[in-house]
N, C-alpha and C positions, 0 to 999 in steps of 0.2 A: 565329405565331412559335414554336409548340411544336416544330416540326421543327428550328428553329435551336437551341433549348435542349437538344435531345437530342445535339447535337454539341459539340465542345470545341475551343477555340483551341489550336493547337500551336506553342509557341515554337520548336521545332526546325525548323519550316519557314521561319523568318524569317532574313534575312541578319543576321549579327552587327552590332551597333551600333558605328559608328566613334566611339570615345569622344573623339577629339581634335577633334571638330567644335566644341566650345564652350569654356567657361571652365575654369579650374583647379578641381578638386574637392578641397575641404578642404586647399588649399595644395599639392596634389601634381599634377604634370602626368601626362598620359596619352598613350600612343602610339596610333596608328590601328590599329584591328582590321581585318584583311583581310576584304574583302567578297566574296560569291560570286554577286552578281547581274550581269547583262549591262547594258552601257551602249550605247544606240542613238545613233549620230552621224549628223547630216544636215548636210553642208557647204553653205554659201551658194553661189549661182551665181558669186560673185566669187572663190571659193576654188579655185585651180588645183590639179588633181590632181598636177601635176608638182612644184610647190614646196610642197605641203601639208606642214605640220609634224605631221600626224596620225600619232602613233605612241604606244605605251604606254611612258612613262618608268618606269624601275624605281627611280629615286632623284630627290630634289629637285635634286641637283647637276646633273643632265642638263639642267635648264631654263635654266641660265646665270644664275641669280639671284646677287645680290651675296653676298659672304662674310658680311656682317653679318646678312642675312636668313636664310641657311642656318644660321648660328650660333644665331639665335633659334629656328628649327625644332628644332634639336638640343636646345637648352635645355628645350624643351617636350616633348621625347621623341617628336617626330614623325619616325619613322624612315624611313617610306616612304610614297609617295602612296597614297591610297585609289583605288578603281576610277574614281570620278567624276573625281578629280584627275588620274589617269593620262591620261584622254582630254581633259578640259577645259583643263588648264593649258597644254599645248603650244599649243593654239589661242588661248588668251586672252593669253598673254604674247608671242606672235609679232609680228613687224613686217612690213608695216604693221599697226596694230591693227585687229582685226575685232570686230564686235558678236557677242554670244552670248546665247542664250536657253537656260537650263538648268533642267530639271525634275528636282529631286533632293530627296528627303525629308531631314528632320533626321537627324543622326547619320551622314551619308555624307561629311562633310568639305567641305561647300559653303562654310561661312563661311571656313575657312582658304583655300579656293581663290580666292574673290574678294578676300580681304585680301592674299594674295600677289600677285595681279595688280595691285591698287592700289599696293602698295609698290614693285612693279617699275617703275611709271611715274613715280615721284617722283624729282625732282632734289633731293637732300638739301642741296645748297648754298644752297637757297632755303627755309629752314625755316618762314618765316611766310607763304609764298605758297601759297594753296590750289591743289592740283594733282589731288587725288582726292576725289570726293564719294560717300558711301554713304548711301542713304536707307532708312529703316525705318519701319514703321507706328506704333511707340510709343516713348516715351522709354526704357522699360525695355529694349527690344531695341537701341535706339541706344546706350545705355550699355554693354550687353553687348558689342556689336561693337567699340565704342571700346576696351574692355579687351583684346579679342583682338588688335586692331591693335597696341596697346601691347606686348603680350606677344611677338608674332611679331617686332615691330620693336624689341625691347628693346636690341639692340646697335647700332642705327642712331642714333648719338649726336645727330644734328641733327633727329631726327624729332619733330614736334609734332602731336599728335592732339587735336582739339577736338570737343566735342559741341554741335551746333546744335539745341538743344532749349529749350523755354521757360525763361527765367530763367538760362541758363548762359553766354550771350555778353555780354561787356561792351559797353554802349552807347557808351562813349567810344572803345574800341579796335576794336570789331568783330571779325571772324574773323581770327585770326593763327595759322594752322596749315597744314601741307602736306597733311594728311588730315583731312577733315571728315566726321563721322557725324551725321546729323540726321533730323528728321521733316520732311515736305514743306512743311507750313504755315509752320513757323519759318524754314526755308531760303528759302522764297519771300519772306517778309517782310524777311529780312536782305538779300537781293539788291535788293529794291525800295528799301530805305533806304540803299543803297550802303555797307552794312557788310560785304559779302561780295564780294570781287573774284573773279569767275568767269572772267576773261579767259584764264587759263592752266590751266584745268582740262583734264585729259587723259582722265579716265575717270569715268563715272557708273555706280554700282552700285545696283540696286534689289533689296532683299531682300523676301521675301514678296510677290513681284510680282503674284500673282493678286489679292490684296487691294488692293495699291497702284495697280494699273491698272484696277480695277473702276470703271466709270463711276458706280455707285451709292455708291462709297466715296471713295477718295483720288485717283481717276483724273484729275479736273480739275486738282487741285493739281500732280500729277506732270507733266501735260502742260504746264502753265504754267512749271514749273521748267525743263523741257527746252527750252522756247522761249527761255529767258534764257541758255542755255549755248552755248559755241562749237559750230558746226555739225559740226566734225571730231571731236567727243568720242567716245570708245569707250563703248558702252553694254552693260552686262552685267545681264541679268535672271535672278534666281534665285527659284524657288518649289518647294514640294513638290507643288503641284497647279496645273494650267493648264486651267480649263474652256475649252470650245471658243471661246466668244465672247471671252474674255480673250486666248486665244492669237492670235486673228485681229488683235486690237488690238495685242498685243505685237509681232507681226511688222511692223506699221506703225510702232510706237514705236521699234523697233530694226531698221531696214531692213537687208536683206542679211545677216542674222545667221546664224552657224553655230548649230546646235541640238543639244543633248545631253539625253537623257531616259532615265529608267527606264521599263520597261514598266508599264502601269497596274496590273496585278495585283500588282506588287512594292511598290506604294505603301502598302498596308494594313500597319499596325504589328502584325504577328502575334506579336511577342514579348510583347505585352501581353495578359493574360487579360481579355477583354472580357465583362462580365457585365451583367445588367439586373435591376432590382428592380420587380416588379409591385405598386405601392402600392395600397391600397384606394381612395383618392381623393386629391384635391389637398391637402386639409387634413391628411391623415395622412403626407404626404411629409416634413413637418418632424419628426414623431415618429420616422420611420424613420431620418432623417438623424442625429438625436441618439443613436439606438441604435447607429449605426455609429461614433460618436465614438471609442470605445476602440480600434477598428481603425485609425482615421485617424492616431492618434498613435504607431503602431508605427514609422513612418518620418515622412515629411511628406506632407500631402495638399492638393490643390487642389479646391475646390468651385466649379463654373461655374454661374452663374445668368444669366438673360436680361437683367435690368435692374439699374441701380444701386440703385433703391428696394428691390428684392427682396434684394439683397446686404446693405444696411443693416438691413433688418428681420430677416433671419436672424441677423445678428451680434447685434442687440439681444436677440432671444429666446434665443439660445444662451448669451450671457453671463449673462442673467438666470437661466438654468437651471444656471449654474455651470461652463460649458464655456469654455475659453480659445481664442478665435479672433481673427483679424484680417481686415480687409477692404480691398481695393485696387481702385479703379476710376478712371475719368477725371475724376471730380469733385474728387479730392484734388489739393492743391497739389503741384507737381513735387518739391520737396525732401522732402515727406512721403511721396510715392510711392517715392522712392529709399530712404528709411529703412525703410519697410515691406518692400520687397523685400530689402534687406540683412539685416533681421531674419529673414526667411524663409530666405534662403540660409544664414545662420549657424546656424539651428536654434533661435534664440531664440523664433521663432514657428513652430508646427508645422502649423497648419491655416489655410489662406488662402482666403477667399471672394472671388471676383472675377468680372468680366464677361469678354467676349472680349478685353479689353485684354492679358491674359496668355496668350491661346490660341496665340500664334505665337512660335516661336523661343526662348522663354526656357528656359534649361537650369539646373535645380537637381537635382543628382544624387541627392539623398536622397528625392525625391518617389516614393513607392511606390503612391499611390492618386490617381486622378482621379475625381471624382463629377460627372456631368452631372445636376445637380438639375433643370435644364430642358433638354430636347432642343434642340440648335441648329437654328434655323429661319432662313429668309431671305425677302425680299420686303417689301412695304409693311407696316409695323407689325411686321415680323420674325416673322410667324406664318403665312405663306402656304404655304411648302413646306419640306421638310427640307433641311438644309445639310450635305451629306456632307463638304465640304472643311473646314469649321470643326470638325466632329466629329473628323476625322483629326488636325487641328492640336491640338485640345484633349487627346485621349488621348495624343498624342505628348509631353506634358509629363512622363509617367512612363515607366518602362522605359528610362531613359537609361543611357548608359555601359555597355552590355552586360548590364544587370540585367533582371530580369523585373518587370513591374508589373501593377497592376489598374486597370481602369476599370469604374465602375458607373453605368449610366444609369437614371434613374427614369422609369417610365411609370405613368400613373394613369387614363387614359381612352382611348377609341378613337382620338382624334387623335394623342396622344403615342405610343401603341402602334403605330399605322400609320406614323408618322414614323420611329421607330427601325427598324421592319421594312424600310422603304425604304432607309435608310442601310445596314443589314445586307446587304440584297440587292445594293446598289450595289457594295460592297467584298467581297462573298462572305465576310462575317464569321461566325465560329462563336460564338454567344452562349451563355453559361452563365446559367441562370436561378437567381435567389436568391429565397427565400421569406421575407416578413416574418412568417410564422406559425411558422417553425422556425429560431430564432436560433442554436441549437447547430450546425445544419448550415451555415447561412450563415457563421458565424464560422469554421468549419473550412475551408470552401471558400476564403474570402478569406485566412486565415492561411497556408494551404497554399502560396499564391503569395508573399505578402509576406515570410514568413520564409525563403523560398528565393530572396531577391532577388539572390543571387549564384549562382543555379543554373547548372548546366552546360547547354550548348545542347540536350541531349536531354530536359530537364526538361519534364514535362507535368503540370499540376495535375489531380487526379482529380475527375471529375464525380460519382463515387459517394460521396464523403465525406459 
């Protein structure tokens, strides 16, 4: 990895992040930043070239959306479509509805794209009749998407959006909303208990589809949910990555789908300065983490670990050493998870230790650092081979909204060293080496990036600091 360490990540090579992809930052809305990447479009065999709606819209008004939806976009300062929206939206909102498989990284406007499509299919005269279903892998992401639907649809007076997540749906009333955002297990249970009328659903959206359709993950649940829905439903699959096996399944899950994707080399989040720390051994990883604590609290930081047990143990030790941290993982009760994430979003909590439950889709604009305490792995026992897709999703939690961010991955032995090397090679990442033996230099390198979190596009952290 020495040759990698001699090079440097260059944020100026990255497409600007489209800030409107997610939630409101500190109560203020953001417009989309124009992107400079190319979007590759593959039409389904059913899409006739003669009547194809494929063109680049220059405004949302050209899509023929309702005034209420357009007013919502304006209120959120969404002034013009991003590149992925220019190509995807005309295909997704056209009639008759067509399926879509879209490979688009976070920050490119994908959430707004599928939310707009879902809202365009809703008959608002039936506010309690479920008509659009959006599935996400975690309650945190489902809640976030629910908020985006509410914001874009804020002027649709009859719009009701409900979260189908554990503990959120009344057992007496069942689902009573036109747009439902949920996790696949809960949605499946609600349908089975006849608490979720799916008879008039018009569109199914699956976000983070690579994880959701993975047969080792949530794939079986998503397949069973689809089997309960109307055969004519429009299916939209969105993900930052589509491994070959998952893409093959996605094409069967959403047959005759139009496809839109970014070229693979554009997927690496190069606006993030990606670093690694060569720790002396596994026991010393914790000491190195504690030494980084002061840098973590300049903004907000997320520490990713492999297991819940590891997350709890690191929290226990750090708090015993006088550091204020919080931990969030799937073992926590739903309401507690909501509170923990709200505290982190608001800045009441600055350092969050978590498992991969937060690796996907969660947008907190103040996150300036991501630490891979454990290199992400996949396979039986989760340690068989490196997991480049999860690495990409993890580090994408920083560098949001056009800012520059830092990711630091810990290696301590030949296996972790080799795993990170393979991930770096997979994405052609330029890694900056940090030394636990020279903290003055380490702090300068990291602060150089963090304190330039609103840097201009040509900002490059110096490797010689």
